[in-house]
Structures are given as structure tokens and as C-alpha cells.
Phi, psi and omega in degrees: 000315175296315186291324187261010176071038174060033181284153177067204182253024173303323175305312182298316178296324178298313177298322183293322175299316180297318177301319179293319176302320177294326179286332175288314186212129188297337174284354168299344176301343179284351174299331181289338180301307178295332181292318180289322178296321179296326184292339179247018182272029174219162183279348183283101186301317186296315177293325175302312183294322182289318180295325178294317180296312181299319188291314181292324178293316180296325179294310182291323182294317188289318176304316182289314184291320182282340181220077185297342182287351171304324181266318188278335185213053185299315184302320181292322180297317178294321177294322179299311179302313187293321177294320182293324182286328180295315189284352176269021181282192185290344181274356181291145183296337180262019180294139180247142173291329181222087180302323180300317174301321178303316182295319176301315182292331174295315179296325176291306188284333187240354180236289195242337191083166185295314179301314183285326182295316179297311181301320180293322179297320177290323178305307184297314184296319179296321181287322178297324179292333177276003174074021180285115189296323182297326184280330177291323172294326178294315188270345189291322185289304181302324177298308180295323183292310177300324178294327179293307185291332180288345176283350182253134180302319186285132182219138180233147180301328181298334182287340181269339186300331173301334180270350179302314181297319175297320172302317179293317179296316177297318178298314182300317181295319176298322180296314177303311184300310183299309179300318176296319179294314179300322177298318177295317181296323181290324176291336184272349181302133181293152180283149355285134180295137178299145180300141174060020175295331181294338185276353184300315179302301179305317181296315177301316180298321180292326178296313183293324187273343184306322175295324178292318182296317181293316179294326177293319178293317180296316181298312178299321179293326180294330177293342173261000179273181179276122180301160182294325179292332178286327174293319179299315179300320182288317183297319181293321180305316192265348189238010179234167179259158180295131177095358180294147179271131187238128175257122182204151175284155179296147176078004175256127177066156182243102185246152182274115180296337179290339183264325191245148162273089193278122172245090180276115185250158185288316186232100175294332180305317182293323178295319181293321170306326186291343174107179184295326183295324177296319181288325186286353176280005180236171172270325185221151176230122177260122181237135180269158185308335180292343184244002192292348181265008182294132189294332182296333180300335181293343179264005175255163175264115181272125183254350174200142180225117184249113181244159177289134177251119185274358186263171179303136186077009180281199180218183179215167182125178177290155171284149176230146174227140178244129188243140175279139177301143179292149180264115183265129177296157180294162185286139170274112181261156351294141176243124177233126188226130169273129186294334180274004180265153178295336174293347178265357183300318180293350184260352190264138171287174182289350188280340184285140175275133182267005183295139181301136181213127183288347183280152181289151180078194179232137177292133182278128181300154185296331180267001181100173180199163189257150169236140175239111184258154176299155178306153185286341183079224189255009186234149162297148184230164173244132179248125172252130176243117189255122193234143177226146180292132174284334175234148179298135180079004178284138184292137181250075183235116186240152169245143183233138174213161173217131186046042181082357181249144184287143172252132184277126181243141179260127179266121181281162172303144180293147172262175177302141184082007180079010179293130184239143178245126173253129184250130181232135177271118183260123181249134179293344174293333179269315191266348176057222190250015183264174171305138179262115176256128185235125181258129187244127181228136175287130178297318175271115185302128172079008175298122188278120175217164180233136177269116183278314181197168175227147180227134171237130184208000000 
């Protein structure tokens, strides 16, 4: 469009392609920037106006046709975009202290390498300084795009990939210019020509391209290696005992349920937030790289760390770490805890709501919740669970289980206010020396009640 003076319908086609790019990914809207820049890159005001209108119309038409919900459900689209921006804040697991440096390292490690990236940057800068419009059109999209994504703390390598073709093309242009210059210099050397002067260009080109060649070779090789998740599965198979209890997030690893007592949780983050007692109810905790910076892991013993190997013969996939569950000391009895007090936090499972509530105790979730009690030591213990109805007349009927087996509870006579105590006998023959996990569930689904306190004696 810039070269041919906006002839024909090239502006409309360029705008339509930009609209399709925006429909695929909202950051694709920046493709429109070089299109509009090309539309105003001539001194003919009439042609500039026509090209600008055609490009804008093509963009809007393509965006609306390919994504009709922009018109039919705009509030939801705005909500989804705002939610997408919100989750990319500093609390995201992929947040970076210096996003711009992260982008550079992705381009270095996964695209062109240091020599070609520097050469490409110098090439683009020299053309821009000379005021060459074609290079402004070339560079404006990656500069605007990288500037936008760098404004968010959360960064993922795939966010950098839209700039990868531009980095590769700029590097290739610089490589062609350097080798052509060296070739001309070799031809201009006075006779008798130094030996091998003709080889200067190919040698320099080989030096500049070698990081890309090495990276490509290792990347292809890693695709034939054993992925990290398979290594983690094999390690657990050979280094644990049959019947061991394993805490792991859903969709991580393919493990044999006949070998392990698997506790696959929806959010491992919540279990790590829950404290050492919840973790101590297991033998092993498997953590993926997204959670490896959790502070509670510093209090655990890491027994295996499976990382990506970027060299020949290496592997690929997420990092995994296997931690040994903490050893919790036996309970000092009698133990009595108010569930709305801070001293009870270490004993609560991830299902409980920690939101402030002026009423005594904690609301029992409709589907139940867990308590994790210290080991019994060398004696059998008795556990009392004190419950009160949240609404007048609500049924107070509870079921208790541990590791999938029912616990028999004795229901004591009701106290004033409808307060009810359930008593459970805990046997060391069943629970051994580990943490005692007790799951409490209302027999009548959704019956509102509050657990006031627990006693172990």
C-alpha cells in the first residue's frame, strides 16, 4: 500500500486482515497500527483520507463478522477482557520483575541468539534513523506490541512469539548486509589477494548463525527425549512404597491408583496455604513449577527435583519436585481449639472459609470440610466436635470419615441453644503415628450449621 500509493483496495484488505488478527487475540489489534501508518504515508491528502477510511472500515467489518458477540454481547466481552488484564498482575505465578528483559531472553534463547539479535537491532535502528518509511512500517508493530505486554508483570514465553518473525527478519537483513559488505571488501583487495579473503563472509555468517543452529539441534533432540512428567512418574514408581499417600493436583501425572492412595485436589495452592498439618496427612507431596516458590515448601524436605535439560540428550516439560511430608509431633492433650481462633488455622483443611464473621465458630461448607489433628502418640484418644445450628430448627446430623472409611460418632444430648457434641474414639491401631485427618459432612445436604470448637483428650 505504501509503495503503490494506496492504489486499489489494498487498504481495505490490510484493515480486514488486522480485524481478523484482533479477533484471534485481542493484542492483535496492534496490527492496525502499521496499516494506518501506511495509510497516511503520502503527501496526497485525498488519497490518505480514502486509504484511512478503507482500512478502518475493513478492520471493523472483519472484526464484527468474525466475532459477532462484539455486537450481541458487548458487556460480557468487556468483562472478559478486564478479567484477563486483571489476572496478569503481580500475583500471577508467571510475574516477572523486569518484563522487558524477559522478552529479550526469550528472543535470545528461543529465536535468534545474542549475535543475530544485536545485529538485527542495529540494522533496524540504522534504517529508522535514516527515515526509511518501509522500516518504520516494519518496526512499529513489534515495538508497540512489546511495549504493551511489557506493561504487565505477568509474562509467558508465548506472549513474546508474535515479535519472533520480526526479530528473525531484522537479523536476516543485517546478516545479508554484513556478508555482502565483506564480499565486496574481499573483491576490492589489491593483488596479490590474501589467501582465503573470500571466506571472510561465510565464516562471519557461520559465527552469527551458530547459536541458532545449536538451539535448533537441541530443541529437536529434546522432542525425542523423555519428558519431565514421565520422569516424575517413573521416579515415584521406583522410590515409593505400595499404599503410600500422595498429595497432587488434578491433571498432573498419570499415576496408578492401585499403587498409591491418591489425593488429587482441585487446587494444590489452597492445600499449601493450609499449613503443615494438612500436608502431614500424606507421605509425599508432588509440586509443579508454578508453585515451587510457595513459602511453606521451605519447611519441607525436597527429595527429588526434576528439571528441564536444554542440552543434547535433554528433555522438555514443566519442572516437578517431590517433597517428603512434614513430621508432626504428637498432640499435647488435652487439646481444645475454638475454630474461629487463630490457633485453629493449622488444623483446618482448605475447604473452610476464612472470611471474617462475627458469629462464633466456622460455617461448615454444604459438602463438608476436613480437620487435620496431630498424631495420637502412644494412646487412643477421644475427639469431641461441638456444633451449633446456623438457623433455628436446622437439623444437626453429621457424618465423619477418615481416609475413605466411616468413623462412628456418638451424639451427646443437646445443650442450651441447640449446641450438639459428637464424640469419636480415635484408635492408634488405625491412625498410627501420622496426622489424623477427619472429614465432617452434613448428612442433610446444605443444612446450615457452625462448628464451634474441637477437643481431643
